[in-house]
MOPAC internal coordinates of N, CA, C and O (Angstrom, degrees):
PM7 1SCF
backbone

  N    0.0000 0     0.00 0     0.00 0    0    0    0
  C    1.4457 1     0.00 0     0.00 0    1    0    0
  C    1.5309 1   107.83 1     0.00 0    2    1    0
  O    1.2310 1   120.65 1   -44.02 1    3    2    1
  N    1.3012 1   116.36 1   135.98 1    3    2    1
  C    1.4581 1   122.02 1   176.50 1    5    3    2
  C    1.5242 1   108.53 1   -81.60 1    6    5    3
  O    1.2310 1   120.79 1   -60.86 1    7    6    5
  N    1.3297 1   116.09 1   119.14 1    7    6    5
  C    1.4657 1   122.14 1  -176.57 1    9    7    6
  C    1.5244 1   108.74 1  -115.72 1   10    9    7
  O    1.2310 1   120.70 1   -48.81 1   11   10    9
  N    1.3138 1   116.27 1   131.19 1   11   10    9
  C    1.4601 1   123.08 1   177.25 1   13   11   10
  C    1.5181 1   108.87 1  -106.82 1   14   13   11
  O    1.2310 1   120.83 1   -44.54 1   15   14   13
  N    1.3325 1   116.01 1   135.46 1   15   14   13
  C    1.4630 1   120.86 1   177.15 1   17   15   14
  C    1.5247 1   109.21 1  -141.73 1   18   17   15
  O    1.2310 1   121.18 1   -29.49 1   19   18   17
  N    1.3165 1   115.35 1   150.51 1   19   18   17
  C    1.4627 1   122.41 1   176.23 1   21   19   18
  C    1.5210 1   108.39 1   -96.82 1   22   21   19
  O    1.2310 1   120.28 1   -53.61 1   23   22   21
  N    1.3159 1   117.07 1   126.39 1   23   22   21
  C    1.4598 1   122.15 1  -178.77 1   25   23   22
  C    1.5222 1   111.09 1   -67.91 1   26   25   23
  O    1.2310 1   121.08 1   -44.99 1   27   26   25
  N    1.3216 1   115.53 1   135.01 1   27   26   25
  C    1.4644 1   119.67 1   176.01 1   29   27   26
  C    1.5226 1   111.28 1   -75.74 1   30   29   27
  O    1.2310 1   119.98 1   166.34 1   31   30   29
  N    1.3350 1   117.65 1   -13.66 1   31   30   29
  C    1.4640 1   121.00 1   178.49 1   33   31   30
  C    1.5216 1   112.15 1   -87.31 1   34   33   31
  O    1.2310 1   120.84 1   128.42 1   35   34   33
  N    1.3258 1   116.01 1   -51.58 1   35   34   33
  C    1.4683 1   120.72 1  -172.26 1   37   35   34
  C    1.5207 1   113.60 1  -104.97 1   38   37   35
  O    1.2310 1   120.16 1   160.05 1   39   38   37
  N    1.3181 1   117.30 1   -19.95 1   39   38   37
  C    1.4518 1   120.79 1  -175.30 1   41   39   38
  C    1.5218 1   113.34 1    81.06 1   42   41   39
  O    1.2310 1   120.76 1   179.54 1   43   42   41
  N    1.3334 1   116.15 1    -0.46 1   43   42   41
  C    1.4613 1   120.22 1   179.56 1   45   43   42
  C    1.5222 1   110.31 1   -80.34 1   46   45   43
  O    1.2310 1   121.09 1   -34.93 1   47   46   45
  N    1.3414 1   115.53 1   145.07 1   47   46   45
  C    1.4558 1   121.17 1   176.98 1   49   47   46
  C    1.5220 1   108.22 1   -92.00 1   50   49   47
  O    1.2310 1   121.27 1   -52.70 1   51   50   49
  N    1.3359 1   115.17 1   127.30 1   51   50   49
  C    1.4602 1   122.12 1   177.70 1   53   51   50
  C    1.5149 1   108.22 1  -124.88 1   54   53   51
  O    1.2310 1   121.13 1   -10.13 1   55   54   53
  N    1.3202 1   115.45 1   169.87 1   55   54   53
  C    1.4557 1   118.99 1   176.70 1   57   55   54
  C    1.5138 1   109.90 1  -135.25 1   58   57   55
  O    1.2310 1   121.84 1   -21.39 1   59   58   57
  N    1.3275 1   114.08 1   158.61 1   59   58   57
  C    1.4552 1   121.48 1   178.97 1   61   59   58
  C    1.5249 1   106.97 1  -149.46 1   62   61   59
  O    1.2310 1   120.97 1   -40.16 1   63   62   61
  N    1.3175 1   115.75 1   139.84 1   63   62   61
  C    1.4600 1   120.21 1   174.43 1   65   63   62
  C    1.5261 1   106.94 1   -85.58 1   66   65   63
  O    1.2310 1   121.12 1   -59.88 1   67   66   65
  N    1.3249 1   115.46 1   120.12 1   67   66   65
  C    1.4614 1   121.34 1  -176.85 1   69   67   66
  C    1.5236 1   110.18 1  -124.85 1   70   69   67
  O    1.2310 1   120.92 1   -33.69 1   71   70   69
  N    1.3110 1   115.84 1   146.31 1   71   70   69
  C    1.4562 1   122.27 1   177.27 1   73   71   70
  C    1.5300 1   108.54 1   -84.54 1   74   73   71
  O    1.2310 1   121.53 1  -105.19 1   75   74   73
  N    1.3401 1   114.68 1    74.81 1   75   74   73
  C    1.4667 1   121.68 1  -178.94 1   77   75   74
  C    1.5234 1   109.11 1  -136.19 1   78   77   75
  O    1.2310 1   121.07 1   -16.63 1   79   78   77
  N    1.3078 1   115.56 1   163.37 1   79   78   77
  C    1.4642 1   120.96 1   175.68 1   81   79   78
  C    1.5286 1   108.97 1  -110.70 1   82   81   79
  O    1.2310 1   121.18 1   -17.20 1   83   82   81
  N    1.3054 1   115.35 1   162.80 1   83   82   81
  C    1.4632 1   119.53 1   176.40 1   85   83   82
  C    1.5213 1   110.12 1   -63.69 1   86   85   83
  O    1.2310 1   120.44 1   145.34 1   87   86   85
  N    1.3280 1   116.77 1   -34.66 1   87   86   85
  C    1.4689 1   120.55 1   177.75 1   89   87   86
  C    1.5303 1   110.90 1   -60.79 1   90   89   87
  O    1.2310 1   120.17 1   137.22 1   91   90   89
  N    1.3256 1   117.29 1   -42.78 1   91   90   89
  C    1.4669 1   120.44 1   178.16 1   93   91   90
  C    1.5263 1   110.77 1   -63.76 1   94   93   91
  O    1.2310 1   120.66 1   135.43 1   95   94   93
  N    1.3350 1   116.34 1   -44.57 1   95   94   93
  C    1.4669 1   119.79 1   179.31 1   97   95   94
  C    1.5249 1   110.88 1   -60.76 1   98   97   95
  O    1.2310 1   120.56 1   137.75 1   99   98   97
  N    1.3285 1   116.54 1   -42.25 1   99   98   97
  C    1.4601 1   121.14 1   179.13 1  101   99   98
  C    1.5347 1   110.79 1   -65.05 1  102  101   99
  O    1.2310 1   120.81 1   137.97 1  103  102  101
  N    1.3263 1   116.06 1   -42.03 1  103  102  101
  C    1.4697 1   120.78 1   179.11 1  105  103  102
  C    1.5225 1   110.32 1   -60.90 1  106  105  103
  O    1.2310 1   120.31 1   133.91 1  107  106  105
  N    1.3163 1   117.02 1   -46.09 1  107  106  105
  C    1.4666 1   120.82 1  -179.76 1  109  107  106
  C    1.5334 1   110.97 1   -65.90 1  110  109  107
  O    1.2310 1   120.35 1   136.31 1  111  110  109
  N    1.3236 1   116.94 1   -43.69 1  111  110  109
  C    1.4641 1   121.02 1   179.85 1  113  111  110
  C    1.5224 1   111.73 1   -61.55 1  114  113  111
  O    1.2310 1   120.45 1   149.02 1  115  114  113
  N    1.3214 1   116.74 1   -30.98 1  115  114  113
  C    1.4650 1   121.18 1   179.21 1  117  115  114
  C    1.5254 1   112.05 1   -81.16 1  118  117  115
  O    1.2310 1   120.28 1   176.79 1  119  118  117
  N    1.3368 1   117.08 1    -3.21 1  119  118  117
  C    1.4589 1   120.19 1   179.15 1  121  119  118
  C    1.5109 1   113.90 1    79.88 1  122  121  119
  O    1.2310 1   120.83 1  -158.14 1  123  122  121
  N    1.3265 1   116.02 1    21.86 1  123  122  121
  C    1.4653 1   120.38 1  -177.98 1  125  123  122
  C    1.5206 1   111.47 1   -95.60 1  126  125  123
  O    1.2310 1   120.65 1  -106.43 1  127  126  125
  N    1.3160 1   116.35 1    73.57 1  127  126  125
  C    1.4555 1   121.25 1   176.55 1  129  127  126
  C    1.5153 1   112.78 1   119.11 1  130  129  127
  O    1.2310 1   121.63 1   -24.26 1  131  130  129
  N    1.3195 1   114.48 1   155.74 1  131  130  129
  C    1.4580 1   121.28 1   175.51 1  133  131  130
  C    1.5192 1   109.17 1   -73.79 1  134  133  131
  O    1.2310 1   120.59 1   -27.24 1  135  134  133
  N    1.3181 1   116.48 1   152.76 1  135  134  133
  C    1.4587 1   120.03 1  -175.54 1  137  135  134
  C    1.5285 1   111.81 1   -58.40 1  138  137  135
  O    1.2310 1   119.80 1   141.54 1  139  138  137
  N    1.3391 1   117.98 1   -38.46 1  139  138  137
  C    1.4565 1   119.85 1  -179.50 1  141  139  138
  C    1.5282 1   112.14 1   -71.90 1  142  141  139
  O    1.2310 1   120.00 1   159.99 1  143  142  141
  N    1.3154 1   117.61 1   -20.01 1  143  142  141
  C    1.4630 1   121.49 1   175.55 1  145  143  142
  C    1.5251 1   110.88 1   -82.20 1  146  145  143
  O    1.2310 1   120.82 1   138.50 1  147  146  145
  N    1.3218 1   116.04 1   -41.50 1  147  146  145
  C    1.4683 1   120.59 1  -177.83 1  149  147  146
  C    1.5320 1   111.23 1   -73.92 1  150  149  147
  O    1.2310 1   120.63 1   145.82 1  151  150  149
  N    1.3380 1   116.41 1   -34.18 1  151  150  149
  C    1.4668 1   121.77 1  -178.03 1  153  151  150
  C    1.5292 1   110.28 1  -124.71 1  154  153  151
  O    1.2310 1   119.21 1  -115.38 1  155  154  153
  N    1.3192 1   119.11 1    64.62 1  155  154  153
  C    1.4702 1   120.51 1  -175.65 1  157  155  154
  C    1.5267 1   113.61 1   -65.74 1  158  157  155
  O    1.2310 1   120.14 1   159.98 1  159  158  157
  N    1.3188 1   117.35 1   -20.02 1  159  158  157
  C    1.4651 1   121.36 1  -177.29 1  161  159  158
  C    1.5267 1   113.27 1   -87.11 1  162  161  159
  O    1.2310 1   119.67 1   171.14 1  163  162  161
  N    1.3330 1   118.23 1    -8.86 1  163  162  161
  C    1.4563 1   120.23 1  -177.96 1  165  163  162
  C    1.5272 1   110.62 1   -87.64 1  166  165  163
  O    1.2310 1   121.11 1   -30.82 1  167  166  165
  N    1.3425 1   115.49 1   149.18 1  167  166  165
  C    1.4591 1   119.48 1   177.04 1  169  167  166
  C    1.5364 1   109.68 1   -86.63 1  170  169  167
  O    1.2310 1   121.06 1    -2.50 1  171  170  169
  N    1.3211 1   115.59 1   177.50 1  171  170  169
  C    1.4746 1   121.26 1  -176.25 1  173  171  170
  C    1.5247 1   111.82 1   -57.69 1  174  173  171
  O    1.2310 1   120.17 1   133.88 1  175  174  173
  N    1.3359 1   117.28 1   -46.12 1  175  174  173
  C    1.4704 1   120.60 1  -178.63 1  177  175  174
  C    1.5212 1   111.92 1   -62.11 1  178  177  175
  O    1.2310 1   120.67 1   140.65 1  179  178  177
  N    1.3199 1   116.33 1   -39.35 1  179  178  177
  C    1.4661 1   120.17 1   179.89 1  181  179  178
  C    1.5273 1   111.00 1   -68.83 1  182  181  179
  O    1.2310 1   120.32 1   139.79 1  183  182  181
  N    1.3190 1   117.00 1   -40.21 1  183  182  181
  C    1.4731 1   119.53 1   177.69 1  185  183  182
  C    1.5223 1   111.02 1   -67.97 1  186  185  183
  O    1.2310 1   120.31 1   141.63 1  187  186  185
  N    1.3307 1   117.01 1   -38.37 1  187  186  185
  C    1.4723 1   120.48 1   176.84 1  189  187  186
  C    1.5189 1   110.18 1   -60.22 1  190  189  187
  O    1.2310 1   120.45 1   137.41 1  191  190  189
  N    1.3253 1   116.74 1   -42.59 1  191  190  189
  C    1.4563 1   120.61 1   178.80 1  193  191  190
  C    1.5293 1   110.68 1   -60.91 1  194  193  191
  O    1.2310 1   120.15 1   136.42 1  195  194  193
  N    1.3223 1   117.31 1   -43.58 1  195  194  193
  C    1.4650 1   120.14 1   178.93 1  197  195  194
  C    1.5243 1   112.48 1   -63.79 1  198  197  195
  O    1.2310 1   120.47 1   142.08 1  199  198  197
  N    1.3255 1   116.71 1   -37.92 1  199  198  197
  C    1.4694 1   120.56 1  -177.57 1  201  199  198
  C    1.5299 1   112.47 1   -76.03 1  202  201  199
  O    1.2310 1   120.56 1   139.74 1  203  202  201
  N    1.3452 1   116.53 1   -40.26 1  203  202  201
  C    1.4685 1   119.67 1  -168.30 1  205  203  202
  C    1.5196 1   115.42 1  -124.92 1  206  205  203
  O    1.2310 1   120.46 1   166.67 1  207  206  205
  N    1.3374 1   116.72 1   -13.33 1  207  206  205
  C    1.4589 1   120.11 1  -175.51 1  209  207  206
  C    1.5231 1   113.23 1    79.02 1  210  209  207
  O    1.2310 1   120.39 1  -175.47 1  211  210  209
  N    1.3276 1   116.87 1     4.53 1  211  210  209
  C    1.4645 1   121.04 1  -179.13 1  213  211  210
  C    1.5239 1   109.05 1   -83.74 1  214  213  211
  O    1.2310 1   120.64 1   -55.73 1  215  214  213
  N    1.3269 1   116.38 1   124.27 1  215  214  213
  C    1.4588 1   121.65 1   177.50 1  217  215  214
  C    1.5254 1   109.45 1   -82.50 1  218  217  215
  O    1.2310 1   120.02 1   -18.88 1  219  218  217
  N    1.3154 1   117.56 1   161.12 1  219  218  217
  C    1.4746 1   119.34 1   177.28 1  221  219  218
  C    1.5292 1   112.73 1   -57.57 1  222  221  219
  O    1.2310 1   119.85 1   139.75 1  223  222  221
  N    1.3212 1   117.90 1   -40.25 1  223  222  221
  C    1.4743 1   119.44 1   179.98 1  225  223  222
  C    1.5249 1   111.44 1   -68.55 1  226  225  223
  O    1.2310 1   119.73 1   142.67 1  227  226  225
  N    1.3188 1   118.13 1   -37.33 1  227  226  225
  C    1.4654 1   120.64 1   177.52 1  229  227  226
  C    1.5322 1   110.25 1   -66.71 1  230  229  227
  O    1.2310 1   120.55 1   140.79 1  231  230  229
  N    1.3251 1   116.54 1   -39.21 1  231  230  229
  C    1.4623 1   120.94 1   177.64 1  233  231  230
  C    1.5258 1   109.73 1   -60.89 1  234  233  231
  O    1.2310 1   120.73 1   132.14 1  235  234  233
  N    1.3298 1   116.21 1   -47.86 1  235  234  233
  C    1.4647 1   121.11 1  -178.76 1  237  235  234
  C    1.5256 1   111.11 1   -61.56 1  238  237  235
  O    1.2310 1   120.42 1   135.89 1  239  238  237
  N    1.3180 1   116.80 1   -44.11 1  239  238  237
  C    1.4625 1   121.32 1  -179.53 1  241  239  238
  C    1.5272 1   111.17 1   -64.55 1  242  241  239
  O    1.2310 1   120.41 1   137.95 1  243  242  241
  N    1.3105 1   116.82 1   -42.05 1  243  242  241
  C    1.4573 1   121.82 1  -175.59 1  245  243  242
  C    1.5250 1   113.04 1   -76.09 1  246  245  243
  O    1.2310 1   120.59 1   140.05 1  247  246  245
  N    1.3168 1   116.48 1   -39.95 1  247  246  245
  C    1.4639 1   120.13 1  -171.65 1  249  247  246
  C    1.5270 1   113.47 1  -110.59 1  250  249  247
  O    1.2310 1   119.90 1  -165.53 1  251  250  249
  N    1.3141 1   117.80 1    14.47 1  251  250  249
  C    1.4526 1   121.47 1   177.74 1  253  251  250
  C    1.5263 1   109.63 1   -63.76 1  254  253  251
  O    1.2310 1   121.01 1   -40.27 1  255  254  253
  N    1.3143 1   115.67 1   139.73 1  255  254  253
  C    1.4581 1   120.42 1  -178.72 1  257  255  254
  C    1.5197 1   111.76 1   -96.17 1  258  257  255
  O    1.2310 1   119.96 1  -165.43 1  259  258  257
  N    1.3210 1   117.69 1    14.57 1  259  258  257
  C    1.4641 1   120.66 1   177.28 1  261  259  258
  C    1.5220 1   109.82 1   -64.01 1  262  261  259
  O    1.2310 1   120.50 1   -41.01 1  263  262  261
  N    1.3121 1   116.65 1   138.99 1  263  262  261
  C    1.4494 1   121.79 1   179.60 1  265  263  262
  C    1.5283 1   111.77 1   -93.04 1  266  265  263
  O    1.2310 1   120.23 1  -173.58 1  267  266  265
  N    1.3020 1   117.17 1     6.42 1  267  266  265
  C    1.4638 1   121.02 1  -176.98 1  269  267  266
  C    1.5036 1   111.30 1   -78.34 1  270  269  267
  O    1.2310 1   120.10 1   180.00 1  271  270  269

Protein backbone atom coordinates (compact mmCIF):
# COMPACT_ATOMS: atom_id res chain seq x y z
CA UNK A 1 0.00 0.00 0.00
CA UNK A 2 1.29 3.46 -0.86
CA UNK A 3 1.35 5.50 2.36
CA UNK A 4 1.85 9.27 2.51
CA UNK A 5 3.12 10.98 5.65
CA UNK A 6 4.24 14.48 6.57
CA UNK A 7 7.67 14.62 8.20
CA UNK A 8 7.78 16.08 11.69
CA UNK A 9 11.28 17.39 10.89
CA UNK A 10 10.86 19.11 7.53
CA UNK A 11 7.11 19.30 7.05
CA UNK A 12 7.54 17.69 3.63
CA UNK A 13 5.12 14.99 2.51
CA UNK A 14 6.79 11.76 1.41
CA UNK A 15 5.50 8.35 0.50
CA UNK A 16 6.59 4.77 1.00
CA UNK A 17 5.20 1.49 -0.25
CA UNK A 18 4.51 -0.62 2.83
CA UNK A 19 3.17 -4.13 3.28
CA UNK A 20 0.23 -3.02 5.43
CA UNK A 21 -3.55 -3.10 5.27
CA UNK A 22 -6.01 -0.30 5.84
CA UNK A 23 -7.29 -2.24 8.85
CA UNK A 24 -3.80 -2.17 10.41
CA UNK A 25 -3.46 1.56 9.74
CA UNK A 26 -6.88 2.20 11.29
CA UNK A 27 -6.02 0.03 14.31
CA UNK A 28 -2.77 1.91 14.91
CA UNK A 29 -4.40 5.32 14.39
CA UNK A 30 -7.02 4.41 16.99
CA UNK A 31 -4.27 3.63 19.50
CA UNK A 32 -5.05 -0.08 19.61
CA UNK A 33 -1.62 -1.58 20.12
CA UNK A 34 2.05 -0.74 19.92
CA UNK A 35 3.44 -0.15 16.45
CA UNK A 36 5.60 -3.30 16.59
CA UNK A 37 2.52 -5.34 17.54
CA UNK A 38 0.27 -3.90 14.84
CA UNK A 39 2.96 -4.06 12.13
CA UNK A 40 5.24 -6.97 13.12
CA UNK A 41 6.42 -7.43 9.52
CA UNK A 42 7.77 -3.89 9.10
CA UNK A 43 11.39 -2.97 9.74
CA UNK A 44 12.60 -0.08 11.92
CA UNK A 45 12.77 2.43 9.04
CA UNK A 46 9.25 1.59 7.91
CA UNK A 47 7.84 1.92 11.43
CA UNK A 48 9.70 5.22 11.91
CA UNK A 49 8.11 6.51 8.72
CA UNK A 50 4.64 5.55 9.96
CA UNK A 51 5.20 7.21 13.35
CA UNK A 52 6.96 10.41 12.25
CA UNK A 53 6.96 10.69 8.46
CA UNK A 54 10.76 10.69 8.53
CA UNK A 55 12.29 8.78 5.62
CA UNK A 56 15.57 6.89 5.98
CA UNK A 57 17.39 9.46 3.83
CA UNK A 58 15.99 12.38 5.84
CA UNK A 59 17.03 10.64 9.07
CA UNK A 60 20.56 10.11 7.74
CA UNK A 61 20.85 13.71 6.55
CA UNK A 62 19.52 15.16 9.79
CA UNK A 63 21.25 12.93 12.32
CA UNK A 64 24.50 12.12 10.53
CA UNK A 65 27.51 12.44 12.80
CA UNK A 66 29.84 13.52 9.99
CA UNK A 67 31.95 16.51 10.95
CA UNK A 68 32.24 17.68 7.35
